[in-house]
KOLKOL-837897 format. One record per residue (C-alpha): x, y, z. Coordinates in steps of 0.1 Angstrom, whole numbers, plus 5000, padded with zeros to 4 digits. Layout:
// residues N
XYZ;...
//
This chain:
// residues 818
454363082831;455462842862;455763072892;459162952899;460663022865;459563352866;460863432899;464163292886;463863522855;463263832875;466063742898;468463712870;467464052854;467364272885;469864532887;472664432913;474964792920;472764882949;472664532964;476664512959;477264832973;475064773005;476864443009;480264603005;479164863033;478064593057;481164413050;483364703058;481464783090;481664443102;485464423096;486064773114;484064663143;486164323146;489264523141;488164773169;487264483192;490264283187;492964603188;490864803214;491665123195;489065323213;490565203247;494365283233;493165603217;491765703253;494665633270;496965803248;494866123253;495166063290;498966043288;499266353267;499266673291;496766943280;498867223267;497667573274;499767903279;498268153300;499468493310;500568393345;502268083329;504168283304;505068543330;506368283353;508668123323;510168443318;510968523351;512668193354;514768253322;515468613328;515868623368;517068993367;513669123356;512269023390;515269153408;515269463392;511569533398;512469533435;515469703431;515770023457;517870293444;518370443476;519170113494;521469933468;522570183442;525370293460;526769983474;526469833441;528370103425;531270103450;531469723450;531269733411;534369993411;536269773435;535569443415;536769623383;539869703398;540569353408;539369233372;542069433355;545269283365;543768923373;542168913337;545469003320;547268743342;544668493337;545068543299;548768493303;548068163322;545568043293;548468073269;546668373249;547468723249;546668923281;544169163263;541868813259;541468793296;539969163298;537869043270;536668753292;535968993321;533569213302;531169013279;530468733303;529768953332;527069153312;525368813300;525368663335;523768983342;520468883323;520468503328;522168443364;520168363396;522868463418;523368803432;526868793446;529268583422;531468743399;532068603367;534868623344;538268483343;539268203368;542468023375;541667653370;539467733338;542367933326;544567663330;542567423313;542067633284;546067663282;546567293281;544167263252;545567543233;549367343240;547867023229;546067143199;549667313189;551366983195;548766803175;549267073147;552867033146;552766663143;550566673114;552366953096;555866863106;556967173124;555467453105;557067813111;554768103116;555868463113;554968743137;553669083122;555869303144;558469543128;561469303136;559769033118;561168743140;559568393132;558668133156;558767763153;555867583171;558167293182;560267553201;557367793211;557567883252;555168043270;557168333273;557168393236;553268363229;552768673214;554569003199;557169073229;559369243205;557269553199;559069873206;557970043238;559170393226;555570433213;552470233220;551170103190;547370153187;545969933158;542369923150;540069943123;537570203111;534870053136;537270073164;537469683163;540669463167;541869333131;543469023129;546769163116;547469263152;548468913164;550768643145;549468363128;550868143161;548568373184;545568353158;545967943161;545867953199;542768183199;541367953175;541667653198;540667853228;537467983212;536367623199;536767473233;534767773247;532267723222;531867323231;531867443269;528867683262;526867423241;527267143264;526167353294;523167513276;522167163268;522367053303;520367353312;517467273288;517266913298;517366993335;520366803342;521467043371;521466763395;524366593382;526366863400;525566693432;527966393422;530866633427;531066643465;532766913486;535866683492;536366603454;535966983443;538367083472;541166833464;540866893427;540967283431;544067223454;545967003428;544767253398;546367523419;549767333419;549367313381;548667683380;551567783403;553867553382;552967723351;553968073364;556968003382;559268013352;558068373346;559168453380;562868393372;562768433334;563768093325;562767923291;561267603297;559367393269;555767353279;554367003283;550966873287;549666503296;550466263326;553766343343;553766683330;554966853364;557866633365;559166703331;558567053336;560467103369;563366863355;563967133326;563367403349;566067283371;568167203342;567767543328;567967733363;571367893352;569568093329;567768293354;567368673349;568168863380;566069163369;562968963366;563768753396;564169083420;561169243404;559168913411;560368893446;559769263453;556069233437;555268913459;556569073492;554569393485;551369193475;551568983508;552169253529;549169463518;546969163517;547869013548;548669323568;545869563559;543069413539;542669083558;543769223590;540769233614;542069543632;542369723599;539269613581;536569813602;538470143591;538470053553;535770153532;536969913507;540269693501;543269853491;543769783454;547169663457;546969453424;546169743402;548669983421;551369743414;550469703378;550370063375;553670113389;555269843373;554169963337;555370303343;558970163358;559269943327;558470223304;560870473316;563670233324;563170023290;563969683312;562669483280;565669633256;568269673284;567869353307;565569123280;562569123306;559668993288;556469233285;552969223276;553769383241;550969523220;547369543232;544969653208;542369923215;538669853212;536369573214;536669233193;534369193163;531668913164;533468603144;532868243136;536168193119;538068093153;535667793157;537167583132;538467323157;535567233178;535766853172;539366853182;538567013215;535166833221;536066603248;538166873266;535367143263;532766863278;535266813310;535767193311;532167293312;531467043340;534267203359;533467543354;529667503364;530567303394;532867563407;530667843397;527467683413;529167573447;530267943449;526768073443;525167843466;527567923494;526868303491;522968253486;522768063518;524668343536;522168603523;519068373527;517868343489;517668043464;519467953435;518267793407;520467493394;519067453357;518867883352;522767843366;523667613337;521767833312;523468133324;526967983324;526467843290;525168163277;528368353287;530668103270;528468063240;528168423231;531668463247;533268223219;532168463191;533468783209;537168633218;536268553254;537568203265;536167983291;534668203322;533468093357;532868253393;536068333408;536268263443;538468543452;536368823434;533368713445;534568733478;535769073472;532269163458;530469033487;532869213513;532669553493;528769543501;527669433466;523769353470;522769263434;523869183397;524169553390;527469523404;528569363371;527069613350;529169873369;532369683365;531769613330;531469983325;534970043338;536469763318;534669903287;536770233292;540070043298;539469833266;538570153244;540970423261;543570263284;544469923274;547270003252;548970193279;549769853298;551969733268;555169783287;553769573319;556269283328;555068933326;556868843360;554169093377;551168913362;552668583373;552968713407;549368823410;548468483398;550668303425;549468533455;545868483443;546368093448;546668153484;543168073494;543267743473;546367643491;544767673523;542467393514;545267153525;543967213563;540967023552;542766733552;542966733591;539366793595;538366513571;540666263588;538766323619;535266333609;535066083580;538065853564;536165813533;535866193523;539566213533;540365933509;538266083482;540266443486;543666273486;543066063458;541566323437;544566573447;547366323439;545666213405;545366563395;549066653407;550666373389;548566283359;546766583348;543666833355;541266653334;542566303342;542666403380;539066493379;538066203359;539865953385;538566163415;534766123401;535265753395;536765703427;533765903445;531265693426;533065373439;531965483473;528465513460;528165193443;529965043476;527165193497;524465083476;525864723476;526664713512;524264943530;523564963568;521464643577;520264553614;517964373632;515464593653;514264543685;511364713706;511665013727;510164903761;506865073767;506665223730;505865103697;509165223683;511764983671;515565043668;518664873661;519564623687;523364673687;523265033691;520665043716;520964873749;517564933760;515664753731;514764373732;514064143704;510464003704;510063633710;509263453678;509663743658;512863883636;512564253624;515164303593;515964653582;518064743551;518665093545;519065143507;516865103476;516164763459;517464713425;519264473405;522764573416;522064483453;519064253453;521263973461;523264143484;519964213503;519163833506;522663753517;522764023545;519063913556;520163553560;523563703579;521563933601;518863683609;521063363610;518163213595;519163073561;516162903545;518262633529;519662523561;516462533580;515062313550;517662063557;516862053595;513362033585;513961743563;515761583590;513061623614;510761483589;512861193581;513161123618;509361143621;508960893594;511360653607;509960683642;506660613626;507860293612;509460183644;506160243663;504659943643;507759733650;507859823686;504059743691;504759383675;507659323698;505859453728;502959193721;505558943714;507359023747;503959003768;503458673755;506958533758;508158773785;511858693773;514658973779;515658923742;512859113730;513359403757;516959433743;515659443709;513059693718;515759933734;517959893702;515359993679;515060343697;518860373697;518560303659;516160573652;518560843666;521660673648;519860643615;519061023610;522261163589;523361513593;522561563556;519961383538;520961193506;518761143475;517460823486;516360993517;514561263499;513061023475;511560833505;510261153517;508461213485;506860893485;505460943522;504361313514;500861243528;501961093559;504461393562;501661643560;500161473589;503361473610;504261813601;502862003630;504561763653;507761703636;508862063631;508862413645;510962693631;512962893653;510863193646;507263213632;507263573616;510163753597;509164113594;511064313567;511264713574;510864893540;510065223552;513565343541;513665153508;512965453482;513165243450;512164853438;512764723406;511564383389;514764213397;514264313433;510464183429;511763843420;514263823447;511263933472;509263653459;511963413464;512563503499;508963483508;508363133490;511662993504;510763093541;507062953536;508662613529;510062613563;507062753579;508163123586;505863403572;507363713558;505764053562;506864363543;506164683565;506165023553;506765003518;505865313496;503265373471;505365333442;506965023455;503764863461;502764953427;505464783412;504764493433;501264463418;502364523383;505164233385;502463973398;504063953432;500663873447;500263573425;503263423438;502663483476;499363343490;498863553521;498863943526;502364033535;502164423531;501664643563;501765003566;504164993598;506264763616;504364793645;501264673626;502964383610;504064273648;500664273661;499264103634;501763833635;501463773672;497563753669;497763513643;500563283661;498463283693;495163173675;497462893660;498762803695;495462793711;493662603684;496262333679;497162163713;499661923696;501562223684;501762363719;503262043732;505862033704;506762403715;507062303749;509262003739;511262233717;511662543738;510562463770;509062773782;505862873760;505063183777;506263383749;504163183725;501263183743;500963513754;497963673735;498564023746;499564233716;502164473715;499964803717;498364643745;501864583763;503064933755;499865093770;500164873802;503965003804;502965353800;500365323826;503065163849;505565433842;503065683851;502265533882;
//
């Protein structure tokens, strides 16, 4: 058989499974290699692995984390019973005595039954003991946050009324009087008709307060307050978890002072009608104080004489003891602790009210039913979270800012650090847990914190002792205060506002120190008083941010000069001894460079240096155009000279002089398109004539970037544009002192591809030295350039001097030593 036929038959009958499998494998490997080569999967995977941090959990790391989350553990490990226990116990007892009247008064301010102020003085204090990092602040009720809670409650009631058309809710008192939401006043927020002959003690089998103690109207108010508090807690917790504590720095001290002073005016106004027993419809929103005082003075004839007398007497006694004894420098050394005048007044007023029956006889509003025991945990009152969401965010920011400001002041006084983010977590846990246990928004009280510090409190154990006293009050003593008149609580709140009203003195100080801070204080105060608490804070923040944006838009920019005998450069306008280096301009822009101020940077550079590249380019073009005309006239003059030598006629001499005059006359102030086209046509000749026709005012512009913290891509484009514009007119631009992050951004943004020479130097002095050496070399190597400098500037010593700044400074130092 033919061998070819045989080979063909064998090939046709051969098994092909193995061959096809191997071919498929080879094909897949080839495709995989091509894909990995094109997509660079290994390189991408390697970069991803390098970007992901190595997650490891050691015992040391876990211990550090737990100490950060629970700061009390580290404090209690170093707790000395002999040194701290007695001081903390006495301070805790003192703070608890202040807590009781202030808690009930601020509960009244928050539009809630006063017992809720005692709840808010108990649980948040214990919670802060575990999570807080400050040793000296007193958590609990605070005037500003109580006022904001009251505003939320009133706004919620009016919203509910608008939706349901004036619903009437019935009180659960024995009298069975109904309350209309549309006509509810701040003096009838809870059951004031309870009989004072016997104190009602309502509790379930577990000792907890049942919902039937309060009316449906009170329960609705409680629900709005707890919903807002829950929002505050969640917001503060999230800020702490995501490490957003630095946002508190945007609220400056003048802003906080103006805001708290304006809020104090609202607090005073919300209590003034309690002092006289005048019924006034509550308002909220912008211009609320104007409407309130309009109604107050219209109803001033309804003053209750007994209420007014009790208020005046109480305020007199409080001020007399506080100013004459507690705050008197002569009496303080002899007092082991401040006189608890608030508690004394509360006890005395309760006893007098109980035995004289001023509620029944003289219609003086009293606290009413105070349930015994602790409230049960419940999520039923969180049904208005979405309605109070915006107010809760604002309230959370205000509460944390005030608490952190007080914690920072006391921490600096006692020389320890406060963790901003952990304070956010602590405040968030106080409000988050408190919202389930009938506690409204808590914050650090300025007055109680100072009382705790002055009483000798050393650690957070003060809060444990004060909470123990409050627990006894809630379990056994609370119902005894049911006969306490509301006007007494209002007096305590108003007298406590003295510290806030003293902040008016800051206006005089701020006016002398900084008019900008004075403007922030005044605008925030006026907006808070005229508009509302939340709107006033918003206006103050926006106004303060305006100055921040304005400062970034127009920061300080200056021209630097050298201090004689040194390598230091300072502002020429603020220092008379410095002088500008010849041929060099040094510009400083004291702000970060980003998209918002990049163009401002360029404009300020042109303004301060008085070197606008566009104007310089026009001067350069006129000089080149003049050189081009001169070159053409030289040929005409040469022909005329030859002709005049031959003919020796006066007509040719006059024509020669007229040609020289025409050169000056034909150069316009601004070149037209025709002139520019002529320059483009003669481009090669212009390059030869450049060194002889145009000398820039300076040879180097140094930009001091040592104070520039940040540079973005928009700023890189502006820098490249500046460098190229000055390059076109023969001026080199050097960037001195730019930080590592800025240099990396320049590298990634291809800045070096647009700039042909090295323009980055570590210091201004280095940039000056290099620029002088480059210019000195140019002057020595080009005699024509030196002639142009002499013709342009006359004195060439400053341009031909080869001595560098460093050498000059050394010589000056040696001279000064001699």
